[in-house]
C-alpha positions in Angstrom: 147.4 -49.4 187.8 144.1 -48.3 186.1 141.8 -45.4 187.1 140.6 -45.8 190.6 137.5 -44.4 192.3 139.8 -41.6 193.9 140.9 -40.6 190.4 137.3 -40.3 189.3 136.8 -38.0 192.3 139.9 -36.0 191.5 138.6 -35.4 188.0 135.5 -33.9 189.7 137.7 -31.6 191.7 137.7 -33.6 195.0 141.2 -34.1 196.4 141.7 -36.9 198.8 144.6 -38.0 201.0 146.2 -41.4 200.2 144.6 -43.0 203.3 141.1 -41.6 202.5 141.5 -42.5 198.8 142.3 -46.1 199.9 139.2 -46.2 202.2 137.1 -44.9 199.4 138.4 -47.4 197.1 137.8 -50.3 199.5 134.3 -49.1 200.2 133.4 -48.9 196.5 134.9 -52.4 196.1 132.8 -53.7 199.1 129.7 -52.2 197.6 130.3 -53.8 194.2 131.0 -57.2 195.7 127.8 -57.0 197.9 125.9 -56.1 194.8 127.4 -58.9 192.9 126.6 -61.2 195.7 122.9 -60.1 195.6 122.7 -60.5 191.8 124.3 -63.9 191.8 122.5 -65.4 194.9 119.1 -63.8 194.7 118.8 -63.4 191.0 120.9 -65.8 188.8 120.9 -68.7 191.2 117.2 -68.6 192.0 116.4 -68.7 188.4 118.8 -71.5 187.7 117.6 -73.6 190.6 114.0 -73.2 189.7 114.5 -74.4 186.2 116.9 -77.2 187.0 114.7 -78.7 189.7 112.0 -79.2 187.4 114.2 -80.6 184.6 113.3 -84.1 183.4 117.0 -85.3 183.5 118.0 -86.7 187.0 121.5 -85.3 187.0 120.4 -81.8 186.2 117.9 -82.1 189.1 120.5 -83.1 191.6 122.7 -80.2 190.4 119.6 -78.0 191.2 119.2 -79.3 194.7 122.9 -79.3 195.4 125.2 -76.4 196.7 127.3 -76.4 193.6 126.1 -73.2 192.2 126.3 -71.4 195.5 130.0 -72.4 195.9 130.5 -71.4 192.2 128.9 -67.9 192.9 131.2 -67.6 195.9 134.2 -68.4 193.7 133.2 -65.7 191.3 133.0 -63.2 194.1 136.5 -64.2 195.0 137.7 -63.8 191.5 136.0 -60.3 191.3 137.8 -59.4 194.5 141.1 -60.3 193.0 140.4 -58.6 189.8 139.3 -55.3 191.5 142.4 -55.4 193.8 144.7 -55.6 190.8 142.9 -52.7 189.0 142.3 -50.3 191.9 144.6 -51.0 194.8 148.1 -49.7 194.5 150.9 -52.1 195.2 151.8 -52.5 198.9 150.7 -54.2 202.0 146.9 -53.8 201.4 147.3 -55.0 197.8 149.2 -58.2 198.9 146.8 -58.9 201.7 143.7 -58.5 199.5 145.2 -60.7 196.8 146.3 -63.3 199.3 142.7 -63.3 200.8 141.2 -63.6 197.3 143.3 -66.5 196.4 142.6 -68.4 199.7 138.9 -67.6 199.3 138.9 -69.1 195.7 140.9 -72.2 196.8 138.5 -72.9 199.7 135.3 -72.6 197.5 137.0 -74.4 194.6 137.5 -77.3 197.1 133.9 -77.1 198.4 132.6 -77.0 194.6 134.7 -80.2 193.9 133.1 -81.7 197.0 129.6 -80.8 195.9 130.2 -82.1 192.3 131.5 -85.4 193.6 128.5 -85.7 195.9 126.2 -85.1 193.0 128.1 -87.7 190.9 127.8 -90.3 193.8 124.1 -89.6 194.5 123.4 -90.0 190.7 125.2 -93.2 190.7 123.3 -94.6 193.7 119.9 -93.6 192.2 120.9 -95.3 188.9 122.1 -98.4 190.7 125.6 -97.9 189.4 127.3 -97.6 192.8 125.6 -100.8 194.0 128.2 -103.0 192.2 131.1 -100.6 192.9 132.4 -99.0 196.2 132.1 -95.5 194.7 131.7 -93.9 198.1 135.2 -95.0 199.1 136.6 -93.7 195.9 134.8 -90.4 196.2 136.0 -90.1 199.8 139.6 -90.7 198.7 139.2 -88.0 195.9 137.9 -85.7 198.6 141.0 -86.4 200.8 143.3 -85.8 197.9 141.6 -82.6 196.9 141.6 -81.4 200.5 145.4 -82.1 200.9 146.1 -80.3 197.6 144.0 -77.3 198.7 145.8 -77.1 202.1 149.1 -77.2 200.4 148.1 -74.3 198.1 146.7 -72.3 200.9 149.8 -72.7 203.1 152.0 -71.8 200.0 149.9 -68.5 199.7 150.3 -67.8 203.4 154.1 -68.2 203.4 154.6 -66.9 199.9 156.4 -69.9 198.7 155.9 -72.2 195.7 153.7 -75.2 196.3 156.5 -77.4 194.7 158.7 -76.6 197.7 156.0 -77.7 200.0 155.5 -80.9 198.1 159.2 -81.8 198.0 159.2 -81.2 201.8 156.5 -83.8 202.3 159.0 -86.6 201.3 160.6 -86.4 204.8 157.2 -86.7 206.3 156.2 -89.9 204.4 156.3 -92.1 207.4 154.1 -89.7 209.4 151.7 -89.4 206.6 151.4 -93.1 206.0 150.7 -93.6 209.6 147.9 -90.9 209.6 146.4 -92.1 206.4 146.9 -95.7 207.1 143.2 -96.7 207.3 142.1 -94.6 204.2 144.9 -96.1 202.1 144.0 -99.6 203.2 140.3 -98.9 202.7 140.9 -97.6 199.2 143.0 -100.7 198.3 140.3 -103.0 199.8 137.5 -101.1 198.1 139.3 -101.5 194.6 139.8 -105.3 195.2 136.2 -105.7 196.4 135.0 -103.9 193.3 137.4 -105.7 190.9 136.5 -109.1 192.3 132.8 -108.5 192.8 133.0 -109.6 196.2 130.6 -107.2 197.9 127.8 -104.9 197.0 125.3 -102.8 198.8 122.3 -104.8 199.8 124.2 -108.1 200.0 123.6 -110.3 203.0 127.0 -110.5 204.8 127.8 -112.9 207.6 131.0 -112.4 209.5 131.1 -113.9 213.0 134.4 -112.3 214.0 132.6 -109.0 214.1 129.2 -110.3 215.0 127.9 -109.1 211.6 124.9 -111.0 210.1 122.7 -108.8 208.0 122.5 -106.6 204.9 125.2 -104.3 203.8 123.9 -100.6 203.8 127.1 -98.7 203.2 130.5 -99.4 201.8 132.8 -96.4 202.8 136.4 -95.7 202.5 137.3 -96.9 206.0 134.2 -98.8 207.1 131.5 -101.1 205.9 128.2 -100.7 207.7 125.9 -103.9 208.1 122.3 -103.7 209.4 121.9 -106.9 211.3 118.6 -108.8 211.3 117.9 -107.5 214.8 118.1 -103.9 213.4 121.5 -103.2 215.1 124.2 -101.8 213.0 127.7 -103.3 212.9 130.7 -101.4 211.4 133.6 -103.4 209.9 136.9 -102.0 208.7 137.0 -102.1 204.9 140.4 -103.8 204.8 139.2 -106.6 207.1 136.9 -107.8 204.3 140.2 -108.6 202.4 142.3 -109.8 205.2 139.7 -111.9 206.9 137.1 -114.3 205.5 133.3 -113.6 205.3 130.3 -115.2 203.9 128.3 -113.4 201.1 124.8 -114.8 200.6 124.2 -113.0 197.3 124.8 -116.0 195.2 122.1 -117.8 197.1 119.7 -114.9 196.4 120.7 -114.8 192.7 120.3 -118.6 192.3 116.5 -118.5 193.1 116.8 -121.4 195.6 117.6 -121.7 199.3 118.8 -124.8 200.9 117.0 -127.0 203.3 119.5 -129.1 205.3 117.7 -130.8 208.3 117.5 -134.3 209.7 114.8 -136.3 211.5 116.3 -138.9 213.9 114.7 -142.4 213.9 114.8 -144.7 216.9 116.9 -147.7 215.9 114.7 -150.1 217.8 111.8 -149.3 215.5 113.6 -150.3 212.3 112.4 -153.7 210.8 111.2 -155.4 207.7 107.9 -154.6 206.1 105.1 -157.2 206.6 102.5 -158.1 204.0 99.8 -156.2 205.8 101.9 -153.1 206.0 102.9 -153.4 202.4 99.2 -153.6 201.4 98.4 -150.5 203.5 101.4 -148.5 202.1 100.5 -149.5 198.5 97.4 -147.4 198.9 99.6 -144.3 198.9 99.6 -142.5 195.5 103.2 -141.6 195.9 104.4 -145.0 197.1 102.3 -147.5 195.1 104.6 -147.5 192.0 107.8 -147.6 194.1 106.5 -150.7 196.1 105.4 -152.4 193.1 108.7 -152.0 191.3 110.8 -152.8 194.4 108.7 -155.8 195.3 109.1 -157.2 191.8 112.9 -156.5 192.0 113.2 -158.3 195.4 111.1 -161.2 194.2 113.0 -161.7 191.1 116.2 -161.5 193.0 115.2 -164.2 195.6 113.8 -166.4 192.9 116.9 -166.2 191.0 118.9 -167.5 193.9 116.3 -169.9 195.3 116.5 -168.2 198.7 114.9 -169.9 201.7 112.6 -167.1 202.9 111.6 -168.9 206.1 114.6 -167.3 207.6 114.8 -163.6 207.9 118.5 -163.8 207.3 118.0 -165.0 203.8 117.2 -163.0 200.7 116.2 -159.4 200.2 113.3 -157.6 202.0 111.8 -154.2 202.1 112.4 -152.2 205.3 110.3 -149.6 206.8 113.1 -147.1 207.0 114.2 -147.6 203.4 110.4 -147.2 202.2 110.3 -144.2 204.4 113.3 -142.6 202.6 111.8 -143.5 199.3 108.5 -141.8 200.2 110.3 -138.6 201.3 112.3 -138.4 198.1 109.1 -138.9 196.0 107.2 -136.4 198.3 109.9 -133.8 197.8 110.1 -134.3 194.0 106.3 -133.6 193.9 106.3 -130.7 196.2 105.4 -127.4 194.4 107.8 -125.4 196.4 111.0 -127.6 196.2 113.4 -126.7 193.3 113.6 -129.5 190.8 116.6 -128.3 189.0 118.8 -128.3 192.2 120.2 -131.0 194.3 117.6 -133.0 196.0 118.3 -136.1 198.1 117.3 -138.0 201.1 120.1 -139.7 202.8 120.8 -141.8 205.9 123.5 -140.5 207.9 125.8 -142.4 210.4 123.9 -143.7 213.4 124.8 -142.3 216.8 123.6 -141.9 220.4 120.5 -140.0 219.1 119.4 -142.7 216.6 119.7 -142.9 212.8 119.5 -139.4 211.2 117.5 -139.1 207.9 118.7 -136.0 206.3 116.6 -133.8 203.9 118.8 -131.9 201.4 116.8 -129.9 199.0 116.4 -126.2 197.8 113.2 -124.2 197.9 111.9 -122.2 194.9 112.1 -119.0 196.9 114.8 -117.2 198.7 112.5 -114.9 200.8 113.2 -115.7 204.4 109.7 -115.8 205.8 108.5 -118.0 202.8 111.5 -120.2 203.2 110.8 -120.9 206.8 107.2 -121.6 206.2 108.0 -124.1 203.5 110.5 -125.8 205.7 108.1 -125.9 208.7 105.3 -127.3 206.6 107.6 -129.9 205.1 108.8 -131.2 208.5 105.2 -130.9 210.0 104.2 -133.4 207.3 107.3 -135.6 208.0 106.8 -135.9 211.7 103.1 -136.7 211.1 103.6 -139.5 208.6 106.6 -141.3 210.2 104.2 -143.4 212.4 102.6 -144.8 209.2 105.8 -146.7 208.6 106.0 -148.1 212.2 108.9 -145.9 213.0 109.5 -143.9 216.1 111.3 -140.5 216.2 114.1 -140.4 218.7 114.1 -137.8 221.4 115.6 -137.6 224.9 113.4 -138.7 227.9 111.4 -135.8 229.2 109.5 -135.3 232.5 106.4 -136.6 230.8 108.3 -140.0 229.9 109.5 -140.1 233.5 105.9 -139.7 234.7 104.7 -142.4 232.4 107.2 -144.9 233.6 106.4 -144.3 237.3 103.4 -146.8 237.6 105.5 -149.6 236.0 108.5 -149.1 238.3 106.1 -148.8 241.3 104.5 -152.2 240.4 107.9 -154.0 240.2 109.6 -152.6 243.3 108.1 -152.9 246.8 109.4 -149.9 248.6 107.8 -151.1 251.8 110.1 -154.1 252.2 112.5 -153.6 255.2 116.2 -153.6 254.3 117.1 -156.4 256.6 114.7 -158.7 255.0 116.2 -157.9 251.6 119.6 -158.7 253.0 118.5 -162.0 254.4 116.8 -162.9 251.2 120.1 -162.3 249.4 122.1 -164.4 251.9 119.7 -167.3 251.7 120.4 -167.5 247.9 122.7 -170.5 246.9 126.1 -169.7 245.7 126.5 -170.0 242.0 
């Protein structure tokens, strides 16, 4: 043991009892620690933070705005407490208590400093767009859990005076309990690694997962949960491991492709489908988009019929242009000339199987934008035009009868049925009819 404050007083002729000498020593230690705290926190830290917050490097700025140096200063104070205890306090109960306290103090602030450093790294990665492609938040949370567990083991070992190796070896018997407690973090960590390795999900992706009513943008990928801000501004949380065990739809590929699909059909009334007459053909030929098609198709049909000497007096013979086929051709040419339809992606107009709602003519194309509002505007404008021009081909759009349709039929029904005729007269009229 080195010279203590009581020894200094003894050299000055002041004799103290052991208890008073210990109190004096502890008082001097406390004053030195308070002085060290003031120097570190109100001198060194203020100077460092002021310089680092104005630095041009982002990482240094983040360090200046974090609590890393504050925890480091507290760690230095714990180290100073342990050093002063070894120098000035005689071996005994007080010596052991102070050493144990200083060790626990240093362990706690070491863990907090590690947490602060990990937060700085994570913040820097997010600002540099590094963490967008990788679930770094889940990895950082896993490292924090590992650091916290290690810190607790060392603190308990200090309290009970045993080696940490003994505690770690004793954890083997608690493996099942630990696996149960940390089941979600372990599954989340594994899922996060798989999501990152396979590039399955990133922050900002449009995720759709009907099982969890999730349909929106990913705003956070954590160790145990993934947060999705839905388009109605609600937030849905999904277990991270569910993204591996269940299926989900990621719309990121659509956003990166530069084109968004239009897949919608217009239903044509079957009764309005017919051959095109000469007068209709002359009228449609005036269309800039259809003129070349009609000329080429008419020549092809004429050559076909002449080569086979078809009798065109019957509609069953030969080939003819139909209004629905010409309508499909018009839509395809119109789409290929549309400035907002992607020419390098799939584009087709196809006739689907007819059903109780007529013959569906489906538009399958991609817009040149993936922005939702612009996409909806383009799609609406496109079908506004289609509904407006369908009558030019003498076609009718199929729709279920509405109240307006029933009201339009009422005069015709009223003109054919006499509701004032007595029922008996109707019966006698039926009876008077000859048997067939």
